[in-house]
FIVOVEX-375815 format. One record per residue (C-alpha): residue number from 1; x, y, z. Coordinates in pm, 1 decimal. Example, Ala and Ser with C-alpha at 12.3 -4.5 7.8 and 13.67 -1.06 7.14 Angstrom:
BEGIN
     k         c1         c2         c3
     1     1230.0     -450.0      780.0
     2     1367.0     -106.0      714.0
# end
This chain:
BEGIN
     k         c1         c2         c3
     1      691.1    -2149.2     1105.6
     2      691.0    -2305.1     1451.8
     3      399.1    -2379.9     1673.8
     4      344.8    -2087.6     1906.2
     5      395.0    -2306.3     2213.1
     6      748.5    -2398.7     2101.8
     7      849.7    -2043.5     2017.2
     8      729.2    -1897.9     2345.2
     9      897.0    -2170.2     2545.0
    10     1228.6    -2079.2     2387.1
    11     1165.0    -1708.3     2415.2
    12     1090.0    -1725.4     2785.3
    13     1399.6    -1931.6     2844.7
    14     1602.9    -1658.4     2680.0
    15     1424.5    -1384.7     2875.2
    16     1297.6    -1198.7     2569.2
    17      920.6    -1189.0     2621.5
    18      877.0     -941.8     2903.0
    19      695.2     -675.2     2702.5
    20      764.0     -421.7     2976.8
    21      518.2     -586.0     3217.4
    22      747.1     -813.8     3413.5
    23      801.1    -1189.1     3418.3
    24      451.5    -1261.7     3550.2
    25      284.4    -1085.0     3260.3
    26      517.2    -1252.0     3013.0
    27      435.4    -1593.5     3157.5
    28       63.5    -1521.9     3129.8
    29      109.2    -1415.5     2766.8
    30      280.6    -1744.9     2698.3
    31        3.7    -1941.2     2865.9
    32     -266.7    -1754.7     2676.6
    33     -102.6    -1833.8     2344.1
    34       12.0    -2184.1     2428.1
    35     -277.2    -2365.4     2266.3
    36     -274.4    -2165.0     1944.9
    37     -112.8    -2312.7     1639.4
    38       -2.7    -2043.8     1401.2
    39       22.9    -2087.5     1024.0
    40      249.8    -2379.1      937.6
    41      386.6    -2205.1      631.2
    42      497.8    -1857.0      539.8
    43      207.7    -1610.4      532.6
    44       74.7    -1518.7      186.8
    45     -163.9    -1247.5      308.6
    46      -25.6     -956.2      507.8
    47     -232.9     -661.4      628.3
    48      -81.0     -328.7      729.0
    49     -236.3     -159.5     1031.1
    50      -85.4      180.1     1102.2
    51     -197.0      162.7     1466.7
    52     -338.2      510.3     1449.6
    53     -612.8      608.3     1207.0
    54     -861.4      323.5     1268.8
    55     -754.9      278.9     1629.9
    56     -586.9      514.9     1872.7
    57     -708.9      830.3     1694.2
    58    -1068.6      713.7     1698.2
    59    -1144.4      647.1     2062.2
    60    -1203.7      910.9     2325.3
    61     -954.4      881.5     2613.8
    62     -920.8      669.1     2806.5
    63     -921.5      394.5     2544.1
    64    -1018.3       52.9     2675.2
    65     -804.8     -256.7     2644.8
    66    -1078.1     -424.0     2439.5
    67    -1098.8     -128.5     2202.4
    68     -727.0     -150.3     2134.8
    69     -750.2     -524.6     2074.5
    70    -1013.9     -458.3     1809.3
    71     -725.9     -391.2     1568.7
    72     -689.0     -769.0     1560.8
    73    -1051.0     -870.7     1619.0
    74    -1171.3     -687.9     1307.4
    75     -959.6     -918.8     1091.0
    76    -1068.9    -1247.9     1245.9
    77    -1224.7    -1479.9      987.6
    78    -1051.5    -1310.4      692.0
    79     -764.5    -1452.7      483.1
    80     -519.1    -1226.3      667.9
    81     -241.4    -1435.6      821.7
    82       -2.6    -1164.0      938.3
    83      -72.8     -817.5     1077.8
    84      198.1     -560.7     1008.9
    85      151.1     -322.2     1300.0
    86      310.7       21.1     1289.0
    87      505.5      126.8     1598.7
    88      390.9      489.0     1579.1
    89      532.4      779.0     1384.2
    90      876.1      630.0     1336.0
    91     1044.8      908.1     1528.3
    92      830.9      838.2     1837.1
    93      638.0      523.3     1928.4
    94      311.0      426.2     2093.9
    95      431.6      152.2     2329.7
    96      632.1      132.1     2651.5
    97      978.4      185.9     2508.0
    98     1288.6      209.0     2722.6
    99     1528.3      313.0     2447.0
   100     1305.9      529.4     2226.3
   101     1061.7      808.9     2304.8
   102      689.3      786.7     2364.2
   103      480.7      993.6     2122.7
   104      407.7     1329.6     2287.2
   105      612.5     1291.8     2607.0
   106      805.4     1607.1     2511.8
   107      494.0     1818.1     2444.3
   108      347.7     2067.5     2691.9
   109       92.0     2248.9     2473.2
   110      -86.8     2070.2     2187.7
   111     -173.1     2244.6     1860.7
   112     -297.5     1913.1     1716.7
   113     -579.0     1756.8     1921.6
   114     -583.5     1417.9     1745.9
   115     -212.4     1367.2     1802.5
   116     -276.5     1460.5     2165.0
   117     -543.6     1190.6     2179.4
   118     -291.6      932.1     2053.3
   119      -54.6     1030.2     2333.4
   120     -329.0     1024.4     2596.0
   121     -454.1      682.0     2495.7
   122     -111.6      520.1     2471.9
   123        5.7      666.1     2801.9
   124     -311.2      558.1     2981.4
   125     -283.4      201.4     2855.1
   126       76.6      184.2     2973.0
   127      -11.2      328.2     3315.0
   128     -289.1       70.7     3348.2
   129      -39.6     -211.7     3286.3
   130     -140.5     -272.5     2925.8
   131      154.9     -213.7     2699.1
   132      -10.9     -144.7     2360.2
   133      236.6     -353.7     2160.2
   134      208.7     -644.1     2403.4
   135     -170.1     -624.6     2372.4
   136     -174.8     -663.7     1994.3
   137       91.8     -937.5     1999.2
   138     -103.2    -1142.6     2251.2
   139     -435.9    -1083.5     2078.1
   140     -300.3    -1173.5     1733.3
   141     -155.2    -1498.9     1861.8
   142     -471.9    -1582.9     2054.3
   143     -665.9    -1547.1     1727.9
   144     -421.4    -1747.0     1517.6
   145     -245.6    -1461.3     1338.6
   146      115.1    -1347.4     1320.4
   147      229.8    -1002.4     1431.7
   148      515.0     -811.1     1267.9
   149      588.8     -463.3     1406.4
   150      660.1     -199.9     1141.7
   151      910.6       82.9     1179.2
   152      886.8      390.2      958.7
   153     1263.2      413.4      916.7
   154     1278.7      761.9      768.7
   155     1079.1     1073.4      852.8
   156     1124.1     1443.8      815.9
   157     1119.6     1696.3     1099.1
   158      909.2     1999.7     1179.0
   159      961.5     2271.3     1437.5
   160      965.3     2213.4     1812.2
   161      628.3     2311.4     1955.2
   162      451.9     2242.3     1625.8
   163      566.9     1894.2     1530.8
   164      413.0     1703.3     1821.4
   165      509.7     1357.7     1693.6
   166      881.5     1428.3     1677.1
   167     1144.6     1303.6     1921.5
   168     1395.3     1505.5     2120.4
   169     1664.3     1299.4     1950.1
   170     1559.7     1460.2     1622.2
   171     1521.9     1812.2     1762.0
   172     1858.1     1795.7     1940.6
   173     2059.6     1645.4     1654.8
   174     1988.0     1852.7     1347.4
   175     2354.3     1816.0     1254.7
   176     2274.0     1454.2     1163.8
   177     2029.7     1558.6      890.6
   178     2101.3     1550.9      518.4
   179     2039.8     1924.9      505.8
   180     2321.2     1992.7      753.9
   181     2555.4     2003.6      454.9
   182     2607.9     2355.7      330.1
   183     2529.7     2266.9      -30.3
   184     2179.8     2124.9       29.2
   185     1900.8     2363.3      -63.8
   186     1637.8     2424.0      201.5
   187     1363.2     2318.1      -39.6
   188     1527.4     1979.8     -105.0
   189     1263.4     1727.5       17.9
   190     1520.2     1526.7      212.2
   191     1684.2     1822.7      383.0
   192     1530.0     1750.0      725.1
   193     1566.9     1374.3      706.5
   194     1833.7     1169.4      880.6
   195     2158.9     1104.0      694.6
   196     2236.3      735.2      737.7
   197     2607.6      791.1      684.8
   198     2621.7      887.6     1054.1
   199     2671.1      595.8     1296.3
   200     2454.5      776.1     1554.0
   201     2156.9      763.1     1315.6
   202     2195.3      392.9     1247.4
   203     2244.4      315.5     1616.8
   204     1932.3      505.0     1723.4
   205     1723.6      317.9     1467.2
   206     1878.3      -17.6     1552.5
   207     1828.9       23.1     1927.4
   208     1453.6       56.5     1881.6
   209     1443.9     -249.7     1656.3
   210     1653.8     -458.3     1895.0
   211     1437.6     -361.6     2192.0
   212     1123.4     -467.7     2008.3
   213     1276.9     -802.1     1913.3
   214     1398.2     -881.9     2263.7
   215     1103.9     -758.1     2471.8
   216      800.1     -861.4     2269.6
   217      674.0    -1196.1     2129.2
   218      674.5    -1076.6     1769.5
   219      700.0    -1300.9     1464.7
   220      944.8    -1083.5     1277.8
   221     1003.7     -721.3     1192.0
   222      924.1     -490.1      902.2
   223     1143.5     -205.3      782.2
   224      928.1       48.1      601.1
   225     1181.3      205.5      363.4
   226      918.9      343.6      125.7
   227      848.4      649.2      339.1
   228     1068.0      956.1      324.1
   229     1271.4      841.2       23.6
   230     1601.5     1010.7      109.5
   231     1872.5      837.4      309.5
   232     2193.3     1007.0      196.8
   233     2322.0     1331.5       54.3
   234     2262.3     1322.3     -324.3
   235     2635.8     1316.8     -395.1
   236     2697.9     1033.7     -145.6
   237     2439.8      780.5     -260.6
   238     2697.0      551.1     -424.1
   239     2890.0      521.0      -98.2
   240     2564.1      501.5       94.2
   241     2453.3      176.4      -67.6
   242     2719.8      -25.0      110.7
   243     2641.6      151.0      440.1
   244     2271.1       71.9      408.9
   245     2336.4     -287.7      303.2
   246     2554.4     -345.5      609.9
   247     2288.7     -191.6      834.0
   248     2014.2     -407.4      681.7
   249     2232.1     -713.3      738.4
   250     2278.4     -612.7     1101.9
   251     1900.4     -588.1     1142.5
   252     1855.7     -925.3      972.5
   253     2107.8    -1089.4     1206.1
   254     1930.1     -939.8     1507.1
   255     1595.2    -1072.4     1383.2
   256     1733.0    -1424.7     1342.6
   257     1923.5    -1412.8     1674.2
   258     1599.6    -1328.6     1856.1
   259     1416.9    -1627.2     1704.8
   260     1526.0    -1847.9     1417.2
   261     1176.4    -1855.7     1266.0
   262     1131.1    -1479.9     1279.3
   263     1138.3    -1294.9      947.5
   264     1267.0     -964.0      820.3
   265     1021.7     -791.9      586.9
   266     1130.9     -484.0      391.2
   267      887.3     -254.4      210.3
   268     1031.6      -65.7      -86.0
   269      942.7      150.7     -385.0
   270      811.6      -60.9     -674.2
   271     1118.8       -6.1     -892.7
   272     1448.5     -187.7     -850.7
   273     1635.0       85.1    -1033.5
   274     1455.0      350.6     -831.9
   275     1562.5      178.3     -509.8
   276     1922.2      166.8     -633.0
   277     1904.8      538.0     -713.1
   278     1826.7      634.1     -352.5
   279     2086.2      407.8     -192.5
   280     1891.3       82.4     -146.5
   281     2083.2     -197.1     -319.8
   282     1814.9     -464.5     -327.5
   283     2012.9     -699.1     -552.0
   284     2299.0     -693.7     -300.5
   285     2056.2     -782.2      -19.2
   286     1935.1    -1076.4     -223.3
   287     2291.3    -1183.9     -294.7
   288     2370.9    -1174.5       77.2
   289     2044.6    -1348.7      170.6
   290     1953.2    -1086.6      431.5
   291     1584.0    -1036.4      366.7
   292     1297.5    -1285.1      393.4
   293     1020.3    -1085.4      224.9
   294     1040.5     -793.6      -17.7
   295      724.5     -584.6      -46.4
   296      709.5     -371.6     -360.2
   297      475.3      -77.2     -311.6
   298      381.8      176.6     -575.3
   299      338.8      532.9     -452.8
   300       74.0      596.1     -715.5
   301       37.3      969.3     -648.3
   302       55.4      899.9     -278.2
   303     -148.9      610.1     -148.4
   304     -370.0      527.1     -448.0
   305     -437.5      185.1     -596.0
   306     -197.6      117.1     -883.3
   307     -310.8     -183.9    -1083.3
   308      -34.6     -124.9    -1336.6
   309      254.3     -167.2    -1091.9
   310      542.2     -378.2    -1220.9
   311      630.7     -659.1     -980.1
   312      800.4     -891.1    -1231.8
   313     1146.9     -731.7    -1190.0
   314     1135.6     -811.1     -817.2
   315     1012.7    -1163.6     -884.1
   316     1292.0    -1214.2    -1134.7
   317     1559.2    -1073.0     -905.1
   318     1446.3    -1296.3     -617.1
   319     1436.3    -1611.5     -828.4
   320     1666.0    -1885.9     -697.5
   321     1683.2    -1716.2     -357.0
   322     1493.2    -1781.9      -36.2
   323     1337.4    -1434.9      -48.4
   324      965.6    -1408.3     -117.2
   325      808.7    -1115.0     -303.8
   326      478.5     -961.1     -200.1
   327      281.9     -708.3     -400.2
   328      139.5     -411.2     -211.2
   329     -226.9     -346.6     -291.1
   330     -371.0      -12.1     -181.9
   331     -739.7       76.4     -168.2
   332     -792.1      444.0     -251.8
   333     -889.0      580.6     -593.3
   334     -996.0      937.1     -512.4
   335    -1135.3     1002.0     -859.2
   336    -1419.2     1238.4     -933.0
   337    -1659.1      946.2     -880.4
   338    -1497.5      719.3     -621.3
   339    -1313.6      744.9     -292.2
   340    -1235.8      381.3     -219.2
   341    -1173.8      128.6     -491.4
   342    -1464.6      -95.1     -582.9
   343    -1453.6     -470.1     -539.3
   344    -1399.8     -497.3     -915.8
   345    -1097.1     -264.3     -895.5
   346     -938.5     -449.2     -603.7
   347     -999.5     -777.0     -785.4
   348     -824.2     -644.5    -1098.9
   349     -522.3     -525.4     -899.3
   350     -485.7     -853.6     -711.5
   351     -528.4    -1060.0    -1028.2
   352     -258.9     -854.6    -1202.1
   353      -22.5     -908.8     -909.2
   354      -74.2    -1286.6     -897.5
   355      -32.2    -1299.7    -1273.9
   356      320.9    -1161.8    -1234.4
   357      426.0    -1448.6    -1010.1
   358      433.9    -1284.6     -667.5
   359      440.2    -1503.7     -356.2
   360      182.1    -1306.5     -163.6
   361      -12.9     -986.1     -120.1
   362       41.8     -701.0      123.0
   363     -276.1     -498.7      181.1
   364     -174.1     -146.9      272.8
   365     -369.2      164.9      367.4
   366     -704.5      -11.1      377.0
   367     -809.8      171.4      690.4
   368    -1017.0      415.1      486.7
   369    -1292.8      152.2      503.1
   370    -1310.2      171.4      884.3
   371    -1542.8       90.9     1056.8
   372    -1533.9     -217.8      840.0
   373    -1854.9     -323.8      668.5
   374    -1960.4     -610.4      444.1
   375    -1790.6     -467.5      132.8
   376    -1453.4     -462.5      309.7
   377    -1479.8     -831.2      395.3
   378    -1602.9     -920.3       46.3
   379    -1289.8     -765.3     -100.4
   380    -1066.8     -955.3      140.4
   381    -1240.9    -1286.4       73.9
   382    -1144.5    -1324.2     -290.1
   383     -802.0    -1166.8     -329.8
   384     -590.6    -1467.9     -220.4
   385     -722.7    -1684.1     -504.6
   386     -645.6    -1585.4     -863.8
   387     -838.0    -1884.5     -999.9
   388    -1160.8    -1776.1     -832.2
   389    -1120.4    -1416.1     -948.2
   390    -1046.6    -1508.2    -1311.4
   391    -1409.4    -1517.4    -1444.4
   392    -1539.5    -1238.6    -1222.1
   393    -1605.3     -873.2    -1308.9
   394    -1304.4     -642.6    -1306.7
   395    -1251.2     -273.0    -1355.9
   396     -901.9     -172.9    -1464.9
   397     -787.5      188.7    -1459.4
   398     -473.7      396.9    -1491.5
   399     -379.1      606.0    -1190.8
   400     -427.7      976.7    -1252.3
   401     -396.5     1305.5    -1066.6
   402     -681.5     1384.6     -831.0
   403     -800.7     1670.3     -618.7
   404     -623.8     1517.8     -321.7
   405     -300.9     1463.2     -517.9
   406     -304.0     1724.8     -794.1
   407       69.3     1706.0     -857.2
   408      194.6     1385.2    -1012.5
   409      407.3     1188.5     -768.5
   410      563.4      850.0     -813.0
   411      822.2      625.6     -659.5
   412     1181.4      668.8     -783.8
   413     1233.6      515.7    -1125.9
   414      868.1      531.3    -1232.5
   415      678.2      792.3    -1430.5
   416      301.2      820.0    -1416.7
   417      117.0      806.0    -1746.2
   418     -173.5     1037.5    -1666.5
   419     -266.8     1307.0    -1719.0
   420     -129.6     1303.7    -2074.5
   421     -121.7     1616.1    -2291.6
   422     -236.9     1576.1    -2653.2
   423      -72.9     1774.8    -2931.0
   424     -236.6     1779.3    -3274.4
   425      -96.6     1505.6    -3493.7
   426      121.8     1353.4    -3220.3
   427       -5.6     1019.1    -3085.6
   428        3.7      967.3    -2708.6
   429       81.6      611.8    -2602.9
   430      -40.0      451.5    -2280.1
   431       13.3      102.6    -2139.7
   432     -240.4      -97.3    -1939.0
   433     -187.0     -441.1    -1786.0
   434     -475.0     -689.1    -1756.7
   435     -480.2    -1048.7    -1635.4
   436     -801.5    -1165.8    -1806.7
   437     -788.3    -1439.9    -2070.5
   438    -1100.9    -1330.5    -2259.3
   439    -1086.3    -1592.0    -2542.4
   440    -1083.3    -1868.7    -2281.1
   441    -1404.4    -1748.6    -2118.6
   442    -1571.2    -1660.4    -2447.7
   443    -1542.1    -2025.4    -2555.6
   444    -1783.7    -2119.5    -2274.8
   445    -2009.7    -1817.2    -2317.0
   446    -1905.0    -1635.9    -2000.7
   447    -1799.7    -1292.8    -2136.3
   448    -2083.2    -1038.1    -2111.8
   449    -1933.4     -698.8    -2201.8
   450    -1599.0     -525.5    -2242.8
   451    -1594.8     -146.1    -2224.0
   452    -1302.7       92.0    -2278.3
   453    -1367.6      435.9    -2126.8
   454    -1140.3      734.5    -2186.6
   455    -1199.3     1076.1    -2030.0
   456    -1061.2     1369.8    -2229.7
   457    -1061.2     1716.4    -2074.5
   458    -1079.3     2056.8    -2243.2
   459    -1222.5     1910.5    -2561.1
   460    -1498.7     2069.0    -2772.5
   461    -1751.4     1928.6    -3016.9
   462    -1526.6     2041.2    -3304.2
   463    -1218.4     1844.8    -3199.7
   464    -1147.2     1515.0    -3369.8
   465     -966.7     1219.0    -3212.6
   466     -882.9      859.5    -3299.3
   467     -822.8      571.4    -3059.2
   468     -617.4      257.1    -3119.1
   469     -589.4      -53.8    -2904.4
   470     -283.0     -267.9    -2970.6
   471     -230.9      -98.5    -3306.0
   472     -587.9     -142.4    -3429.4
   473     -813.2      161.2    -3470.8
   474    -1137.3      129.6    -3277.2
   475    -1443.8      160.0    -3503.6
   476    -1667.1      467.1    -3464.1
   477    -1972.2      240.1    -3470.2
   478    -1874.4      101.3    -3127.1
   479    -1833.4      446.8    -2971.4
   480    -2065.0      629.3    -2734.3
   481    -1954.3      985.3    -2663.0
   482    -2082.5     1129.4    -2332.9
   483    -2098.4     1505.7    -2280.4
   484    -1979.7     1623.3    -1938.4
   485    -1863.3     1966.3    -2046.4
   486    -2070.4     2123.6    -1773.9
   487    -2213.9     1990.3    -1449.9
   488    -2410.6     2209.2    -1212.0
   489    -2323.3     1980.5     -924.5
   490    -1998.5     1796.7     -974.7
   491    -1908.6     1490.0     -767.0
   492    -1606.4     1479.8     -544.6
   493    -1282.9     1643.8     -657.6
   494    -1250.6     1703.0    -1028.4
   495    -1489.0     1929.3    -1213.4
   496    -1302.4     1999.9    -1539.4
   497    -1487.4     2014.9    -1869.9
   498    -1466.5     1683.1    -2046.9
   499    -1610.3     1421.3    -2279.5
   500    -1608.7     1050.2    -2209.0
   501    -1530.4      826.5    -2508.6
   502    -1680.6      485.7    -2435.6
   503    -1614.3      192.8    -2669.2
   504    -1804.1     -134.6    -2651.1
   505    -1539.7     -381.0    -2767.3
   506    -1628.6     -694.0    -2960.2
   507    -1409.6    -1001.5    -2983.3
   508    -1205.6     -861.4    -3269.9
   509    -1100.6     -562.3    -3058.0
   510    -1056.6     -718.0    -2716.1
   511     -752.1     -640.4    -2503.6
   512     -499.8     -920.3    -2463.5
   513     -374.5    -1083.6    -2147.2
   514      -69.4     -891.4    -2024.5
   515       36.6     -548.0    -2149.4
   516     -189.2     -351.8    -2385.1
   517     -100.6      -39.8    -2582.6
   518     -356.2      240.2    -2607.4
   519     -284.5      515.9    -2859.2
   520     -479.2      842.8    -2870.2
   521     -430.4     1097.9    -3146.1
   522     -574.0     1449.2    -3167.0
   523     -637.0     1484.6    -3539.6
   524     -779.7     1835.7    -3536.9
   525     -795.8     2097.9    -3260.7
   526    -1066.3     2362.4    -3233.2
   527     -871.8     2677.3    -3336.3
   528    -1069.7     2908.9    -3107.7
   529     -978.3     2751.9    -2770.7
   530     -665.4     2782.1    -2557.2
   531     -644.6     2508.4    -2288.7
   532     -437.4     2196.6    -2351.1
   533     -625.0     1878.8    -2430.7
   534     -564.1     1626.2    -2151.3
   535     -630.5     1256.2    -2123.2
   536     -736.0     1234.5    -1759.0
   537     -883.4      885.4    -1716.7
   538     -854.9      546.7    -1885.4
   539    -1069.5      257.7    -1765.6
   540    -1134.6      -94.0    -1891.4
   541    -1441.1     -269.7    -1756.4
   542    -1486.5     -644.7    -1805.8
   543    -1814.4     -810.4    -1707.5
   544    -1882.8    -1184.7    -1694.0
   545    -2184.6    -1413.3    -1679.4
   546    -2221.6    -1688.1    -1419.8
   547    -2292.0    -1926.4    -1707.4
   548    -2375.0    -1924.0    -2076.7
   549    -2679.6    -1701.9    -2146.7
   550    -2712.4    -1628.8    -1774.6
   551    -2880.9    -1312.9    -1646.5
   552    -2697.1    -1045.5    -1451.0
   553    -2900.1     -974.2    -1137.0
   554    -3173.7     -722.7    -1215.9
   555    -3071.3     -735.0    -1578.1
   556    -3155.6     -402.3    -1745.6
   557    -3200.4     -575.0    -2080.4
   558    -3498.8     -765.3    -1936.2
   559    -3673.7     -444.5    -1841.4
   560    -3825.7     -373.5    -1502.5
   561    -3990.3     -652.9    -1308.1
   562    -4103.7     -692.0     -948.6
   563    -4116.7     -999.1     -725.8
   564    -4461.3    -1143.2     -659.0
   565    -4417.7    -1160.8     -286.6
   566    -4454.1    -1539.3     -284.9
# end
């Protein structure tokens, strides 16, 4: 990574830092950033900002320049080194484009008032001489952070007059969609998405990328390919892989031509085979050396935290190449008890990712915490350092269906484990990854408690189940069964009748570092009930002490006590 002063000097000489505001504005941007030294090495901590939800949607028009810059300011003092800033909806953008289309410029009447607000705010900033993308680039560099614009490469299409984020290019060129083929069913999820076999599609996408690289002082570019997971007609995917690989290489060459230290980041589904199955030949990209950073992101029923995501295949594939692998860490849980993941859950996810050998983390969809409070910053503080997190509390869980995402969804090539249906006499096997080395910390008296919690729905008091961890049956003496068959006031989404089976695990039954096998067997089913028995939740909670025989805050085992006031 070069010093900002050197990069901008070269960029101005090449005439690529105008940002739509003229040479004077570009010169000022260079001067403002001239004294800032950016990270000397490749960024390990990337943070995705979608440019909308915690920003342009939030502020009543007209948004102020300082309010827009807050997208950067809110991350000052955190471990974040690079901000991945979304350019808009993908089909339309929220900056002063000359080759694309501004979000909402083709709308006369607005059925969606928040999308209207995004248009109003972006247009006003541009009219006031403050190109939104130039603003965040300049602010990021002034505060010592990198800025990578993100393009949502693929998106579907709604109807004109209703879809107020869609471009005229999309409305006027429906013949370029996958569904234009006569044999594609209307209900096919990719029917209204662009077919990348058409040169016009690839050119339209590339033009927007090239403009961003040549007009703005960015530090690279991100292709978000994990959004709208259809790029070719199902029967043309094999041929499509070569087309997409050539297009990715073209983007990579454009990135490097615009600045030798700029990087191409590509975000993908968290399955190499799944990527291959939709026309994204990641191994070929690695062979060609046309990607600097691969970000593997689990869909996890949408945008939920998936601590069990498998990053090792990407790490293995990228070995002996210059490409770095980052693990995407999301923040939502959306269970019946929690909206956002706790610090202990984020810690578990990050520790699992580092344990698989990734080069960095990519924090995505964390804007649910906005406006950011102390807990948000506490979560950010620890995640870069696996060593610090090792002897700290963690809460592992398996992603499950929620009220927000009732239908199981996953990235291509991956199947979700929960909910799991239990049939009498047929064991159900689940896998959970943990990074904790419990014997190590037990030797110095640091392990406080290890709890395995399993939530089983539609069970009665007459049903009988057994639970095994890594082939060993868990003893009934360590079990606490909690009755939640009926709740008069249920929290959040899920209200189904259930029992929690909570095991306090001693050293002889602890989970091991790495993959753990959980087996649940329904031995006998109540003959008078109809609903299927479902395993809905599996959680593993590990609690540590600060030192041997140390207390844990207001330790419940000490009973109640009050401070003296002195």
